Chimera marker file (.cmm) of the C-alpha trace (Angstrom):
<marker_set name="trace">
<marker id="1" x="118.926" y="290.803" z="236.359" r="1" g="1" b="0" radius="0.5"/>
<marker id="2" x="121.129" y="292.770" z="238.773" r="1" g="1" b="0" radius="0.5"/>
<marker id="3" x="123.307" y="292.081" z="241.428" r="1" g="1" b="0" radius="0.5"/>
<marker id="4" x="124.882" y="293.011" z="244.273" r="1" g="1" b="0" radius="0.5"/>
<marker id="5" x="128.672" y="292.157" z="244.507" r="1" g="1" b="0" radius="0.5"/>
<marker id="6" x="129.430" y="289.806" z="247.598" r="1" g="1" b="0" radius="0.5"/>
<marker id="7" x="130.225" y="292.763" z="249.939" r="1" g="1" b="0" radius="0.5"/>
<marker id="8" x="126.736" y="293.902" z="248.725" r="1" g="1" b="0" radius="0.5"/>
<marker id="9" x="128.131" y="297.543" z="247.446" r="1" g="1" b="0" radius="0.5"/>
<marker id="10" x="127.963" y="297.622" z="243.850" r="1" g="1" b="0" radius="0.5"/>
<marker id="11" x="127.433" y="295.280" z="240.791" r="1" g="1" b="0" radius="0.5"/>
<marker id="12" x="128.888" y="292.233" z="239.756" r="1" g="1" b="0" radius="0.5"/>
<marker id="13" x="131.431" y="291.827" z="236.622" r="1" g="1" b="0" radius="0.5"/>
<marker id="14" x="127.909" y="289.788" z="235.417" r="1" g="1" b="0" radius="0.5"/>
<marker id="15" x="125.941" y="292.289" z="235.523" r="1" g="1" b="0" radius="0.5"/>
<marker id="16" x="127.965" y="294.420" z="233.789" r="1" g="1" b="0" radius="0.5"/>
<marker id="17" x="128.565" y="291.875" z="230.970" r="1" g="1" b="0" radius="0.5"/>
<marker id="18" x="124.777" y="290.852" z="230.700" r="1" g="1" b="0" radius="0.5"/>
<marker id="19" x="124.342" y="294.872" z="229.444" r="1" g="1" b="0" radius="0.5"/>
<marker id="20" x="127.478" y="294.777" z="227.452" r="1" g="1" b="0" radius="0.5"/>
<marker id="21" x="125.485" y="291.537" z="225.624" r="1" g="1" b="0" radius="0.5"/>
<marker id="22" x="122.901" y="294.088" z="225.001" r="1" g="1" b="0" radius="0.5"/>
<marker id="23" x="124.089" y="297.161" z="223.969" r="1" g="1" b="0" radius="0.5"/>
<marker id="24" x="126.830" y="295.857" z="220.902" r="1" g="1" b="0" radius="0.5"/>
<marker id="25" x="123.876" y="293.900" z="219.234" r="1" g="1" b="0" radius="0.5"/>
<marker id="26" x="121.275" y="296.792" z="219.523" r="1" g="1" b="0" radius="0.5"/>
<marker id="27" x="124.304" y="299.141" z="218.302" r="1" g="1" b="0" radius="0.5"/>
<marker id="28" x="125.086" y="296.700" z="215.397" r="1" g="1" b="0" radius="0.5"/>
<marker id="29" x="121.421" y="296.680" z="214.509" r="1" g="1" b="0" radius="0.5"/>
<marker id="30" x="120.840" y="300.113" z="214.841" r="1" g="1" b="0" radius="0.5"/>
<marker id="31" x="123.621" y="301.664" z="213.174" r="1" g="1" b="0" radius="0.5"/>
<marker id="32" x="122.297" y="300.212" z="209.637" r="1" g="1" b="0" radius="0.5"/>
<marker id="33" x="119.321" y="301.564" z="209.771" r="1" g="1" b="0" radius="0.5"/>
<marker id="34" x="120.323" y="304.512" z="207.814" r="1" g="1" b="0" radius="0.5"/>
<marker id="35" x="121.902" y="302.605" z="205.222" r="1" g="1" b="0" radius="0.5"/>
<marker id="36" x="118.626" y="300.692" z="205.037" r="1" g="1" b="0" radius="0.5"/>
<marker id="37" x="116.381" y="303.526" z="204.889" r="1" g="1" b="0" radius="0.5"/>
<marker id="38" x="118.917" y="305.054" z="202.026" r="1" g="1" b="0" radius="0.5"/>
<marker id="39" x="119.075" y="301.780" z="199.925" r="1" g="1" b="0" radius="0.5"/>
<marker id="40" x="115.760" y="300.850" z="199.910" r="1" g="1" b="0" radius="0.5"/>
<marker id="41" x="114.301" y="303.976" z="199.579" r="1" g="1" b="0" radius="0.5"/>
<marker id="42" x="116.096" y="304.589" z="196.080" r="1" g="1" b="0" radius="0.5"/>
<marker id="43" x="114.007" y="302.356" z="194.730" r="1" g="1" b="0" radius="0.5"/>
<marker id="44" x="110.834" y="303.162" z="196.011" r="1" g="1" b="0" radius="0.5"/>
<marker id="45" x="108.314" y="305.781" z="195.067" r="1" g="1" b="0" radius="0.5"/>
<marker id="46" x="108.443" y="309.063" z="196.336" r="1" g="1" b="0" radius="0.5"/>
<marker id="47" x="105.661" y="310.400" z="198.544" r="1" g="1" b="0" radius="0.5"/>
<marker id="48" x="104.690" y="313.911" z="197.244" r="1" g="1" b="0" radius="0.5"/>
<marker id="49" x="108.578" y="315.458" z="198.808" r="1" g="1" b="0" radius="0.5"/>
<marker id="50" x="109.014" y="312.730" z="201.147" r="1" g="1" b="0" radius="0.5"/>
<marker id="51" x="112.063" y="310.563" z="199.660" r="1" g="1" b="0" radius="0.5"/>
<marker id="52" x="114.956" y="308.285" z="201.280" r="1" g="1" b="0" radius="0.5"/>
<marker id="53" x="116.650" y="310.920" z="202.700" r="1" g="1" b="0" radius="0.5"/>
<marker id="54" x="113.582" y="312.592" z="204.523" r="1" g="1" b="0" radius="0.5"/>
<marker id="55" x="112.458" y="309.008" z="205.631" r="1" g="1" b="0" radius="0.5"/>
<marker id="56" x="116.613" y="309.007" z="207.291" r="1" g="1" b="0" radius="0.5"/>
<marker id="57" x="115.369" y="312.350" z="208.752" r="1" g="1" b="0" radius="0.5"/>
<marker id="58" x="112.279" y="311.058" z="210.040" r="1" g="1" b="0" radius="0.5"/>
<marker id="59" x="113.897" y="308.342" z="212.116" r="1" g="1" b="0" radius="0.5"/>
<marker id="60" x="116.635" y="311.018" z="213.926" r="1" g="1" b="0" radius="0.5"/>
<marker id="61" x="113.085" y="312.738" z="214.907" r="1" g="1" b="0" radius="0.5"/>
<marker id="62" x="111.018" y="309.690" z="215.783" r="1" g="1" b="0" radius="0.5"/>
<marker id="63" x="113.897" y="308.993" z="217.831" r="1" g="1" b="0" radius="0.5"/>
<marker id="64" x="114.385" y="312.284" z="220.099" r="1" g="1" b="0" radius="0.5"/>
<marker id="65" x="110.371" y="312.296" z="219.808" r="1" g="1" b="0" radius="0.5"/>
<marker id="66" x="110.464" y="308.791" z="221.783" r="1" g="1" b="0" radius="0.5"/>
<marker id="67" x="113.267" y="309.040" z="224.062" r="1" g="1" b="0" radius="0.5"/>
<marker id="68" x="111.827" y="312.614" z="225.114" r="1" g="1" b="0" radius="0.5"/>
<marker id="69" x="108.346" y="310.981" z="226.100" r="1" g="1" b="0" radius="0.5"/>
<marker id="70" x="109.921" y="307.810" z="227.714" r="1" g="1" b="0" radius="0.5"/>
<marker id="71" x="112.348" y="309.656" z="229.779" r="1" g="1" b="0" radius="0.5"/>
<marker id="72" x="110.119" y="312.212" z="231.159" r="1" g="1" b="0" radius="0.5"/>
<marker id="73" x="106.402" y="310.774" z="230.747" r="1" g="1" b="0" radius="0.5"/>
<marker id="74" x="106.412" y="307.231" z="230.945" r="1" g="1" b="0" radius="0.5"/>
<marker id="75" x="109.599" y="306.272" z="233.094" r="1" g="1" b="0" radius="0.5"/>
<marker id="76" x="107.956" y="308.825" z="235.838" r="1" g="1" b="0" radius="0.5"/>
<marker id="77" x="105.044" y="307.726" z="235.224" r="1" g="1" b="0" radius="0.5"/>
<marker id="78" x="106.100" y="304.376" z="236.088" r="1" g="1" b="0" radius="0.5"/>
<marker id="79" x="107.709" y="305.520" z="239.432" r="1" g="1" b="0" radius="0.5"/>
<marker id="80" x="104.701" y="306.935" z="240.191" r="1" g="1" b="0" radius="0.5"/>
<marker id="81" x="103.210" y="303.466" z="240.226" r="1" g="1" b="0" radius="0.5"/>
<marker id="82" x="106.438" y="302.235" z="242.734" r="1" g="1" b="0" radius="0.5"/>
<marker id="83" x="107.443" y="300.239" z="239.590" r="1" g="1" b="0" radius="0.5"/>
<marker id="84" x="111.124" y="300.386" z="238.573" r="1" g="1" b="0" radius="0.5"/>
<marker id="85" x="112.964" y="299.132" z="235.760" r="1" g="1" b="0" radius="0.5"/>
<marker id="86" x="115.938" y="297.760" z="235.850" r="1" g="1" b="0" radius="0.5"/>
<marker id="87" x="118.618" y="299.269" z="232.603" r="1" g="1" b="0" radius="0.5"/>
<marker id="88" x="119.010" y="295.673" z="231.732" r="1" g="1" b="0" radius="0.5"/>
<marker id="89" x="115.345" y="295.201" z="231.388" r="1" g="1" b="0" radius="0.5"/>
<marker id="90" x="115.534" y="298.672" z="229.410" r="1" g="1" b="0" radius="0.5"/>
<marker id="91" x="118.091" y="297.934" z="227.193" r="1" g="1" b="0" radius="0.5"/>
<marker id="92" x="116.321" y="294.320" z="226.655" r="1" g="1" b="0" radius="0.5"/>
<marker id="93" x="112.982" y="296.470" z="225.692" r="1" g="1" b="0" radius="0.5"/>
<marker id="94" x="115.163" y="298.541" z="223.629" r="1" g="1" b="0" radius="0.5"/>
<marker id="95" x="116.969" y="295.244" z="221.669" r="1" g="1" b="0" radius="0.5"/>
<marker id="96" x="113.193" y="293.897" z="221.177" r="1" g="1" b="0" radius="0.5"/>
<marker id="97" x="111.892" y="296.827" z="219.196" r="1" g="1" b="0" radius="0.5"/>
<marker id="98" x="114.905" y="297.427" z="217.514" r="1" g="1" b="0" radius="0.5"/>
<marker id="99" x="114.904" y="294.017" z="216.403" r="1" g="1" b="0" radius="0.5"/>
<marker id="100" x="111.363" y="294.383" z="215.448" r="1" g="1" b="0" radius="0.5"/>
<marker id="101" x="112.230" y="297.220" z="213.500" r="1" g="1" b="0" radius="0.5"/>
<marker id="102" x="114.555" y="295.397" z="211.618" r="1" g="1" b="0" radius="0.5"/>
<marker id="103" x="111.774" y="292.522" z="211.021" r="1" g="1" b="0" radius="0.5"/>
<marker id="104" x="109.773" y="295.291" z="209.295" r="1" g="1" b="0" radius="0.5"/>
<marker id="105" x="112.880" y="296.626" z="206.874" r="1" g="1" b="0" radius="0.5"/>
<marker id="106" x="113.747" y="292.833" z="205.777" r="1" g="1" b="0" radius="0.5"/>
<marker id="107" x="109.549" y="292.402" z="205.153" r="1" g="1" b="0" radius="0.5"/>
<marker id="108" x="110.197" y="296.274" z="203.299" r="1" g="1" b="0" radius="0.5"/>
<marker id="109" x="112.702" y="295.076" z="201.026" r="1" g="1" b="0" radius="0.5"/>
<marker id="110" x="110.716" y="291.427" z="200.465" r="1" g="1" b="0" radius="0.5"/>
<marker id="111" x="107.601" y="293.304" z="199.685" r="1" g="1" b="0" radius="0.5"/>
<marker id="112" x="109.674" y="295.879" z="197.136" r="1" g="1" b="0" radius="0.5"/>
<marker id="113" x="110.664" y="293.259" z="195.116" r="1" g="1" b="0" radius="0.5"/>
<marker id="114" x="107.919" y="290.715" z="195.067" r="1" g="1" b="0" radius="0.5"/>
<marker id="115" x="105.633" y="293.842" z="193.829" r="1" g="1" b="0" radius="0.5"/>
<marker id="116" x="108.468" y="295.056" z="191.677" r="1" g="1" b="0" radius="0.5"/>
<marker id="117" x="108.308" y="291.461" z="190.072" r="1" g="1" b="0" radius="0.5"/>
<marker id="118" x="105.189" y="290.996" z="189.910" r="1" g="1" b="0" radius="0.5"/>
<marker id="119" x="103.432" y="293.883" z="188.648" r="1" g="1" b="0" radius="0.5"/>
<marker id="120" x="106.631" y="296.371" z="187.764" r="1" g="1" b="0" radius="0.5"/>
<marker id="121" x="105.398" y="298.762" z="190.444" r="1" g="1" b="0" radius="0.5"/>
<marker id="122" x="106.902" y="300.647" z="193.203" r="1" g="1" b="0" radius="0.5"/>
<marker id="123" x="105.925" y="300.334" z="196.898" r="1" g="1" b="0" radius="0.5"/>
<marker id="124" x="105.218" y="304.018" z="198.903" r="1" g="1" b="0" radius="0.5"/>
<marker id="125" x="108.724" y="305.036" z="200.571" r="1" g="1" b="0" radius="0.5"/>
<marker id="126" x="106.196" y="305.555" z="203.696" r="1" g="1" b="0" radius="0.5"/>
<marker id="127" x="106.432" y="301.783" z="204.062" r="1" g="1" b="0" radius="0.5"/>
<marker id="128" x="109.418" y="302.365" z="206.009" r="1" g="1" b="0" radius="0.5"/>
<marker id="129" x="108.048" y="304.844" z="208.481" r="1" g="1" b="0" radius="0.5"/>
<marker id="130" x="107.377" y="301.908" z="211.533" r="1" g="1" b="0" radius="0.5"/>
<marker id="131" x="110.569" y="300.910" z="210.889" r="1" g="1" b="0" radius="0.5"/>
<link id1="1" id2="2" r="1" g="1" b="0" radius="0.2"/>
<link id1="2" id2="3" r="1" g="1" b="0" radius="0.2"/>
<link id1="3" id2="4" r="1" g="1" b="0" radius="0.2"/>
<link id1="4" id2="5" r="1" g="1" b="0" radius="0.2"/>
<link id1="5" id2="6" r="1" g="1" b="0" radius="0.2"/>
<link id1="6" id2="7" r="1" g="1" b="0" radius="0.2"/>
<link id1="7" id2="8" r="1" g="1" b="0" radius="0.2"/>
<link id1="8" id2="9" r="1" g="1" b="0" radius="0.2"/>
<link id1="9" id2="10" r="1" g="1" b="0" radius="0.2"/>
<link id1="10" id2="11" r="1" g="1" b="0" radius="0.2"/>
<link id1="11" id2="12" r="1" g="1" b="0" radius="0.2"/>
<link id1="12" id2="13" r="1" g="1" b="0" radius="0.2"/>
<link id1="13" id2="14" r="1" g="1" b="0" radius="0.2"/>
<link id1="14" id2="15" r="1" g="1" b="0" radius="0.2"/>
<link id1="15" id2="16" r="1" g="1" b="0" radius="0.2"/>
<link id1="16" id2="17" r="1" g="1" b="0" radius="0.2"/>
<link id1="17" id2="18" r="1" g="1" b="0" radius="0.2"/>
<link id1="18" id2="19" r="1" g="1" b="0" radius="0.2"/>
<link id1="19" id2="20" r="1" g="1" b="0" radius="0.2"/>
<link id1="20" id2="21" r="1" g="1" b="0" radius="0.2"/>
<link id1="21" id2="22" r="1" g="1" b="0" radius="0.2"/>
<link id1="22" id2="23" r="1" g="1" b="0" radius="0.2"/>
<link id1="23" id2="24" r="1" g="1" b="0" radius="0.2"/>
<link id1="24" id2="25" r="1" g="1" b="0" radius="0.2"/>
<link id1="25" id2="26" r="1" g="1" b="0" radius="0.2"/>
<link id1="26" id2="27" r="1" g="1" b="0" radius="0.2"/>
<link id1="27" id2="28" r="1" g="1" b="0" radius="0.2"/>
<link id1="28" id2="29" r="1" g="1" b="0" radius="0.2"/>
<link id1="29" id2="30" r="1" g="1" b="0" radius="0.2"/>
<link id1="30" id2="31" r="1" g="1" b="0" radius="0.2"/>
<link id1="31" id2="32" r="1" g="1" b="0" radius="0.2"/>
<link id1="32" id2="33" r="1" g="1" b="0" radius="0.2"/>
<link id1="33" id2="34" r="1" g="1" b="0" radius="0.2"/>
<link id1="34" id2="35" r="1" g="1" b="0" radius="0.2"/>
<link id1="35" id2="36" r="1" g="1" b="0" radius="0.2"/>
<link id1="36" id2="37" r="1" g="1" b="0" radius="0.2"/>
<link id1="37" id2="38" r="1" g="1" b="0" radius="0.2"/>
<link id1="38" id2="39" r="1" g="1" b="0" radius="0.2"/>
<link id1="39" id2="40" r="1" g="1" b="0" radius="0.2"/>
<link id1="40" id2="41" r="1" g="1" b="0" radius="0.2"/>
<link id1="41" id2="42" r="1" g="1" b="0" radius="0.2"/>
<link id1="42" id2="43" r="1" g="1" b="0" radius="0.2"/>
<link id1="43" id2="44" r="1" g="1" b="0" radius="0.2"/>
<link id1="44" id2="45" r="1" g="1" b="0" radius="0.2"/>
<link id1="45" id2="46" r="1" g="1" b="0" radius="0.2"/>
<link id1="46" id2="47" r="1" g="1" b="0" radius="0.2"/>
<link id1="47" id2="48" r="1" g="1" b="0" radius="0.2"/>
<link id1="48" id2="49" r="1" g="1" b="0" radius="0.2"/>
<link id1="49" id2="50" r="1" g="1" b="0" radius="0.2"/>
<link id1="50" id2="51" r="1" g="1" b="0" radius="0.2"/>
<link id1="51" id2="52" r="1" g="1" b="0" radius="0.2"/>
<link id1="52" id2="53" r="1" g="1" b="0" radius="0.2"/>
<link id1="53" id2="54" r="1" g="1" b="0" radius="0.2"/>
<link id1="54" id2="55" r="1" g="1" b="0" radius="0.2"/>
<link id1="55" id2="56" r="1" g="1" b="0" radius="0.2"/>
<link id1="56" id2="57" r="1" g="1" b="0" radius="0.2"/>
<link id1="57" id2="58" r="1" g="1" b="0" radius="0.2"/>
<link id1="58" id2="59" r="1" g="1" b="0" radius="0.2"/>
<link id1="59" id2="60" r="1" g="1" b="0" radius="0.2"/>
<link id1="60" id2="61" r="1" g="1" b="0" radius="0.2"/>
<link id1="61" id2="62" r="1" g="1" b="0" radius="0.2"/>
<link id1="62" id2="63" r="1" g="1" b="0" radius="0.2"/>
<link id1="63" id2="64" r="1" g="1" b="0" radius="0.2"/>
<link id1="64" id2="65" r="1" g="1" b="0" radius="0.2"/>
<link id1="65" id2="66" r="1" g="1" b="0" radius="0.2"/>
<link id1="66" id2="67" r="1" g="1" b="0" radius="0.2"/>
<link id1="67" id2="68" r="1" g="1" b="0" radius="0.2"/>
<link id1="68" id2="69" r="1" g="1" b="0" radius="0.2"/>
<link id1="69" id2="70" r="1" g="1" b="0" radius="0.2"/>
<link id1="70" id2="71" r="1" g="1" b="0" radius="0.2"/>
<link id1="71" id2="72" r="1" g="1" b="0" radius="0.2"/>
<link id1="72" id2="73" r="1" g="1" b="0" radius="0.2"/>
<link id1="73" id2="74" r="1" g="1" b="0" radius="0.2"/>
<link id1="74" id2="75" r="1" g="1" b="0" radius="0.2"/>
<link id1="75" id2="76" r="1" g="1" b="0" radius="0.2"/>
<link id1="76" id2="77" r="1" g="1" b="0" radius="0.2"/>
<link id1="77" id2="78" r="1" g="1" b="0" radius="0.2"/>
<link id1="78" id2="79" r="1" g="1" b="0" radius="0.2"/>
<link id1="79" id2="80" r="1" g="1" b="0" radius="0.2"/>
<link id1="80" id2="81" r="1" g="1" b="0" radius="0.2"/>
<link id1="81" id2="82" r="1" g="1" b="0" radius="0.2"/>
<link id1="82" id2="83" r="1" g="1" b="0" radius="0.2"/>
<link id1="83" id2="84" r="1" g="1" b="0" radius="0.2"/>
<link id1="84" id2="85" r="1" g="1" b="0" radius="0.2"/>
<link id1="85" id2="86" r="1" g="1" b="0" radius="0.2"/>
<link id1="86" id2="87" r="1" g="1" b="0" radius="0.2"/>
<link id1="87" id2="88" r="1" g="1" b="0" radius="0.2"/>
<link id1="88" id2="89" r="1" g="1" b="0" radius="0.2"/>
<link id1="89" id2="90" r="1" g="1" b="0" radius="0.2"/>
<link id1="90" id2="91" r="1" g="1" b="0" radius="0.2"/>
<link id1="91" id2="92" r="1" g="1" b="0" radius="0.2"/>
<link id1="92" id2="93" r="1" g="1" b="0" radius="0.2"/>
<link id1="93" id2="94" r="1" g="1" b="0" radius="0.2"/>
<link id1="94" id2="95" r="1" g="1" b="0" radius="0.2"/>
<link id1="95" id2="96" r="1" g="1" b="0" radius="0.2"/>
<link id1="96" id2="97" r="1" g="1" b="0" radius="0.2"/>
<link id1="97" id2="98" r="1" g="1" b="0" radius="0.2"/>
<link id1="98" id2="99" r="1" g="1" b="0" radius="0.2"/>
<link id1="99" id2="100" r="1" g="1" b="0" radius="0.2"/>
<link id1="100" id2="101" r="1" g="1" b="0" radius="0.2"/>
<link id1="101" id2="102" r="1" g="1" b="0" radius="0.2"/>
<link id1="102" id2="103" r="1" g="1" b="0" radius="0.2"/>
<link id1="103" id2="104" r="1" g="1" b="0" radius="0.2"/>
<link id1="104" id2="105" r="1" g="1" b="0" radius="0.2"/>
<link id1="105" id2="106" r="1" g="1" b="0" radius="0.2"/>
<link id1="106" id2="107" r="1" g="1" b="0" radius="0.2"/>
<link id1="107" id2="108" r="1" g="1" b="0" radius="0.2"/>
<link id1="108" id2="109" r="1" g="1" b="0" radius="0.2"/>
<link id1="109" id2="110" r="1" g="1" b="0" radius="0.2"/>
<link id1="110" id2="111" r="1" g="1" b="0" radius="0.2"/>
<link id1="111" id2="112" r="1" g="1" b="0" radius="0.2"/>
<link id1="112" id2="113" r="1" g="1" b="0" radius="0.2"/>
<link id1="113" id2="114" r="1" g="1" b="0" radius="0.2"/>
<link id1="114" id2="115" r="1" g="1" b="0" radius="0.2"/>
<link id1="115" id2="116" r="1" g="1" b="0" radius="0.2"/>
<link id1="116" id2="117" r="1" g="1" b="0" radius="0.2"/>
<link id1="117" id2="118" r="1" g="1" b="0" radius="0.2"/>
<link id1="118" id2="119" r="1" g="1" b="0" radius="0.2"/>
<link id1="119" id2="120" r="1" g="1" b="0" radius="0.2"/>
<link id1="120" id2="121" r="1" g="1" b="0" radius="0.2"/>
<link id1="121" id2="122" r="1" g="1" b="0" radius="0.2"/>
<link id1="122" id2="123" r="1" g="1" b="0" radius="0.2"/>
<link id1="123" id2="124" r="1" g="1" b="0" radius="0.2"/>
<link id1="124" id2="125" r="1" g="1" b="0" radius="0.2"/>
<link id1="125" id2="126" r="1" g="1" b="0" radius="0.2"/>
<link id1="126" id2="127" r="1" g="1" b="0" radius="0.2"/>
<link id1="127" id2="128" r="1" g="1" b="0" radius="0.2"/>
<link id1="128" id2="129" r="1" g="1" b="0" radius="0.2"/>
<link id1="129" id2="130" r="1" g="1" b="0" radius="0.2"/>
<link id1="130" id2="131" r="1" g="1" b="0" radius="0.2"/>
</marker_set>
């Protein structure tokens, strides 16, 4: 997806534009996850001492953990195999994963309402963990 300028010295404007098209939706989706955890968690069943605020902290811990593992283990392993992911591909993968997390949050929202309407019960806050 990345291309060189006409003189072959750098990246083209279209490459920068493609990266920006991936960054903006990712940041919009990711910035809403904290709000989603808190709002959903207020109507979910606590798991021991784990409540909505704890799940929001778990999100930060998982981002730091997976960021470290991918940056220090997975990408170097790919480099050993002589496979290099371009930056736009990394952003595309990240955008796909964030879309999946948003999809899971939407499913959990539906599940919260349908379970409460059917039985009057709450679902566990731990169902937010995959998001």
